[in-house]
N, C-alpha and C positions, 0 to 999 in steps of 0.2 A: 692610642699612644699618648694623646694629650691628657686623657683621663688618668693614665698611669703617671704622667709627669706631675699632675696635681696631687696625686696620692703621696708622691715623694716630697714635693714642695708646693704647698697651697698658697704661697705668697708671691708667686710669679705672675705679674699682671699681663705680660705678653702671652702666656699660655692661656689665660682666661679669654683674652681678646681673640686669639686664633681659634679657640674652641667655639667661641660665639660665631665666628665666620663659618665654621663647618656646620654648626647647627642651623644657621641661616640657609645654607645651600640645601639642607635636608628639609627645609620648610618647617622647622621647629622654632618658630619665631619667639615664643615666650621664653623658652630655655636660652635662646641666643641672647635675649635682653638681660636675663639674669647673669649671664657670663660677662657681658659688657659692663654691667653695673658692678660686678666684683672686681673687674680690671680697674675701673675708675675709682673704686673704694681704696684700692691698693696704690694707685698712682693718680693723684688728683688732677694732674695736668696732662693726662693721656689723651691727646687730641685725636689720635686715630680711633681709639675706642669710642669717643664721643661721636665721631663721624659715622663709624659703623653702626652704632646704636641708632643714629638718625635714619640710616638707610632702612633698618628693620621697622622703625616707627612709621616711616613713609610707606613701606610695603603694607603695613596694617592700617593705613589711612588715618593715622593719628598725626595729622599734619602740624598742628601747633606744637606738639611735643617734639616732633622731628625737627622743626625749625629751631627750637630752643637748644636741641642737642648739637645741631650744626653751628649755632652761634657760639657754643662752648668750645667746639673744636677750633673755630677761628680765633677765639679769645686766646687760646694757648698756642696756636700756630697761625699767625696772621697771614701767611702766604699759602694757606692750605687750598690748593686749586679745586680738588674734588669737593671739598666742603662748600666752597662758594658756588660751584656748579649745581650741586644737589640742593643747596639752599635756594638757588634761583628756581629750580624746578618746583619745589614746594610752594614758594611764593606765587608762582604762576597758577598752581592749582587752587591756591587761596584767593586768586584774582587780585592779588596785590602786584599789579603789572609793573608799575614804575620801580618799585623796590626790587622786583625780580630782575628787571633789566639791569639795574645797578649792580646786582650781585654777579651777573655774568660779565659785566664790564670790568668789575674788580678782578675777576679771574683773568681776563684778557690783559689787564694792566700788569699783573704778575708774570704772565706768560703770553706774549703777543702771538705765539704760534699754537695756541690752544684751539684747534679747529672745532671741537665739540661746543665750546663756549660761544663761538661765533654762530654756529647753527642754532643753538638753543636761544640765543638772544634774538636771532631772526624770527623764531617762533613767537616770541613775546611781541616783537614789533608788528607782526601780522595782526595779533589781537588788538593792538593799538591803532590799527589801520594805517600804519606807516610802511606801506608796501615797498616803496623804492628802497628805503633803508634796509628792510628785511632782505630784499634781493641782493643788495650789496654785501650783507653779512654772509649769506649763503655762498656767494661768489668767492668771498675771502676764505670761507671754510673749505671750499673745493680747491682753491689755490694751494692751501696748506696741506690738503689731504686729497689728492686727485681721484682716489677711488672711494670717496665718501658717498655711498649710495643714498643714505638718509638725507644728506644735504641736497643732493640732486633732486630727490623726491620732494623735499620742502620747497626747493626752488621752482619746481614744476607747478606746485599748488599756488605759489604767489603769482607766477606768470599767468596762470589760469584766472586768478582773482583780478588780474589787470586786463583780462580778455585778450591776452597775447597767446592765442591758442597754439599756433604753429611752434612758437618757442617752447611752450609747455610740453608739447608732444616730443620735441627733441630731448628735453630734460628727462621725461619718463622713459624714453628709449635708452638713454644713457644708464638709468637705474637698472633697467631690465638687462642690459648688456653686462653690467657689473654684478648683478645679483638676480639670476634668472628665476629664482623662486620667490621673488618679492611680490606677493599678491596685491598689496596696496597700490604698487606702481601700475600694475596691469589695470586695476579697477579705476584708478584716477585717470589713466590714459583713456579708458572707455568713456568716462564722463566728459572728457575734453572732446572726444570724437562726436559724442551725441550732441553737445551744445553747439558744435560747429555744423551740425546738420548731416553728418555722415552716419545715418541710422543703421545702415547695413553692417558696417564694421563695428559700430558702437554696440549694437545689441548682441553681436557675437561675443565681444569682450565682456558684456554685462554679466555673463555667466560666472565671471571671476568673483562676483559678490559672495558666492558661497564659501570663498576662502577668507572672508573678512569676519572676524569673530563677532563684532557688534551686530552685523546684519544677520548672521546665523542665529544669534541670541534673540533678536527682535522677531524673527520668523518662527521662533519656538523650536528651531532645529528639527523640523519635522522629518521623521524617518518613515518611508513607505517601502513596502515590499513590492508594490506595483511599480513598473518602470516609468521613467520620465519620458513624456512625449514632446518632441521638438519638431514635429512636422514630417517625420520620415515614414511612420507606419500608417496603414490605412485605418480609418476609424468607423467604417461602415458596420453598423450593428454592434458597436463597442460602447461601453460606458467609460467616460473620462471624468475625473475630478479636477476642476480648476479651483485653485485656492489662493486666497489673499495672503500676501507675505509681508507687506510693509504698511504704509500709512493709509488712512481713510481716503485721501486724495488719490493715491496710487490705485486703490481698489476701484474708485469711481472712474478714473481715467481708462483703465485697462479692461474693465468688465465688458466693454464694447466688443471685445474679440469673441465673446461667447457665440454670437451669431455666426461667425465664420466657422467656428468649431462644429456647431450644429449643422452647418451646410455640408460638412464632410460625412454626414450620416450617423453621427454619434448621439448617444444619450448623454446630456451634459448636466453634471452636478456642479454647483458653484458654492464654495464655502467662504463666507465673509464675516466680519465682525458683527456682533449681535445688533448694534445700532444702525446697521445698513440693510438688514434683512427685509424690513417692510418696504424700503425704497427699491431695492434691486429685485425683489420677488416679482416675477412677471416680466423681467427683462427678456427681450426677444432672444431666443437661442438657449434659454435656461429651462431645463425640465424640472429641476428641484433646487431651491435655494436653501442652504443650510447655515446655521449659526455656528461660529467657531466654538469648538469644544463639545458640540453635540455628537452623538454616535453617527458614524458614516455608513451609508449603504455599501454594498459591494461595488467595486469598480475595477477596470482593467488597466487604465493608464492614469497618470496624474501629470499636471503641469501648473507651476506657479504662474499667476497672472502676468507677471512682468517678463516671463519668458515667451509669451505668446507673440510679441512682435518679431522675435527671432524665428519662431516656428513658421510664421507667415511671410518671412523675408520682407518686412516692412521698410519702405523708403518714404521720403517726404511726399512723394506723389501717389502713395498707395495706402495712406492712413485711412482706416475704415471709420464710418459713422461720424462724419464731420458735423452733421446736424443733430437734432435732439434724439437721444436714445434712452433717456429715463423720463419718467413722468410721475406726477402726484395724482393720487386717486381723487375723484370728485368730492367724496365725503370730507376728506381732510381740507381740501381747498375751500369748501363751503364753511366749515368750522372756523378756519382762519380768516375768511372774508368777514364773518360776523365779528370776530374779535378786533379786527382792524377798524371796522366801521366805515362810514362813508368817506370816500376820498374827495378832498376839496382842492388839492394841488398835486403836482407830480410827486410820486412816492419813490424814494431812493433807499435801497438797502445798503447797510454799511458793515464792513468787517475790517477792523483796524489792527488786529494782532492775532497770532496763532498760538500754538502750544509752546510753552517755554522748554519743553523737552527737545524740540528741534534745535540741532546744533547751530543752525544759521538764523535762529529767531532774532538775534540782536541786529541783524541786517535787514530783515524783512518787515518786522513789526514797528508800530509807532504808537505814541500816546493819543488817546481820543481827543484830548485838548488840542493837540497840533492839527489833527484831522479837521475838527470843527471850525477852527480859526480861519481855515481857507475855503470853507464851503458856503455858498450863498444861503441866506436865511429864507429864501422864498420857496423852499421845498419842504416836504414832509419826510423826515428821516426815520428809518426803522432799523434797529440793531438786529443783525442776524447772528450774533454771537450767543452761544450757550453759556460760556464762562466769561466772566469779566474780572480783570485783575483789580487788585485792591486800589492801585493808584488811579484807576479810571472810574471807580464807582460813584464818586461825588459828581464828576463831570457828566456821567450818564444820567444821573438822577436830576441834575439841574439844567441839562442841555436841551430839554424839550424833545428828546429822542424816544420813540416808542421802543420799549424793551420787554421782551417776553422770554428771557433766558430760562427762567425756571419752568416754563411751560413747554419748552422744546424737549420732548421726551426722546426722540431720535431723529434721524435725518429725514424722515417723511414729513415731519413738522417743519423742518427748515426748508424742505423743498416746496411746501405749500406757501410759506412766506415769500420764497424767491419768486414763485409764479405770480404773486399778487403785487409785486412792486414793478415800477416801470424800468428801473435800472439798478444794477448791483455794482457797487464800488468796493473792491476787496484787495487786501494784500494777498500774497501767495499762500493760500490755505486750502483746505479741503472744500470750503464753501465756494471758492472760485471754480474748482473742478465740478462741483455739483451744479452750479449755475450754467457752466458751459455744457454739461451733459443734458441739462433741461432745455438748452437752446435759448436761454435768457440773455438779453443784452447786458454785457458785463465788462467793466473796466478794471483791469488788474494792475496794481502798483508793483513794480519789480525793482529789486536792488540792482546796482550797477553790474555786479557779477551774479547772474540769475541761476536758478536751478536749470539743469540741462534741457528740460522739456520745453522751455520757453525760447530756446535758441538765442541768437544775438542779432542786433541791428534790424529788427523788424517790429512793427506795431500790431501785427496780426499773429494768430496762432494756427499752425497747421493741424492742431488737434481739436480745436473748437472754433467753428466759424462765427459764433456770436461774441467772441471775446476780442477786446481791444487792449493792447499792452501799453502801459506808461512806464518808461524806464528812467531810473536815476541817471544823472550825468556823472562825469568824472569826480565831482565833489562828493558823491555818495550821500547826498542829502535829499530829503523828500519835499523840501520847500518848493522847488521849481516844478516838481511833479504835481503837487497839489494845486499850485497856481494854474497850471495847464488844465487840470481837471475842472477847476472852478469855471474857467473860461468856456470850456467845452460844454459844461452843464447848461450854462446860459444860452449858448448857441443852439443846443439841441432842443431845449424845452421852452424857451421864452422868446 
């Protein structure tokens, strides 16, 4: 009908704008942009067309262009609430957080009852580590819109970041009551249960991860015709595939369950990332270790590694293999012993940051310079990092640290280095898990709100008996953590 209208009168800007909206809904973005552009050509001050155009550009991830389009919409309509709100979302994605916050606050100035702007500004405040202010904004959004499930969900995440777990659980339950199909709320509730130590209910809920698009994507959305095993069927004389689904640290942490599976009489296949094969090959309970992407033998059942705690009904007092369950072969150890040379003083392995792909990396990682400023000079330091960020390269080169990053072909090399140092100090990365699995004395630096597996308010780990935990305080700074580590180094070795 819109096309017919244009055939009669092709000078109607509103028709082009509405046609653009229809094309956007049909996911025909380029054609939608053409129609918005025609609407704007006919009416230079057409704020709505500029705003709609910005929405399509945002959808195409053309963020700078989207921002310019929203700015035009606001220029011609200074009280355009949706344009301010969408502008704030784009600025947040561009990591221009202060200006993003200002855009949401401008929308609130024009409409103090704009619940979505309160919730969105709360999201920005979280990224600025202004958690109490974020909480206040979510509460305001809920006051204005009592059935605002997304605001309750965001509120739960902030409460969890403040380690107020019981309140977070109440918020997630409210989300689930309002929106029973809200998978993220179930999953976030699961993480809150796990970090509180309720592993039994936590691992039940952890199966909701398969409803989260980002997790399904990271796992490769594996599809098997073989049934999922969660502990109910007998495995005697059965072949089962255990497969790695998430990060390297997760694989190292949960491969320990292979021994339990083998104990049920199964032939156990274990599929892991290629750079873990040489390390995990030979793990007790594994009949064949396979590299991800390689052809798979025939098998009868399959189970992702992180579903095994559920299958074995794991609780805090029944976590298997607290001691060493991985080891480095003697040949690699000898090779790295020669590379390191004679030891003249205590040797400390260091890991100061992890992958930037981790969404929590800004909380867990630190600069090498900050690390070294707090460490005593009377030790020999060895970098256990394969990759070094650009901002740390000069410090690493000039800091007197032994660095073998380019020679670390895979995790068996890192394991050999771990075994040859007296102590490992690491932020929360896969190397911390590797060290724990090797049974090496390891000190792990944790952010105030840690990953669920490290639990809360304890300096030991129920997953690794050789690990000691050093936690940030409420200030969420590493300075006091590093000072404590420095003191403990001197006490332990000097």
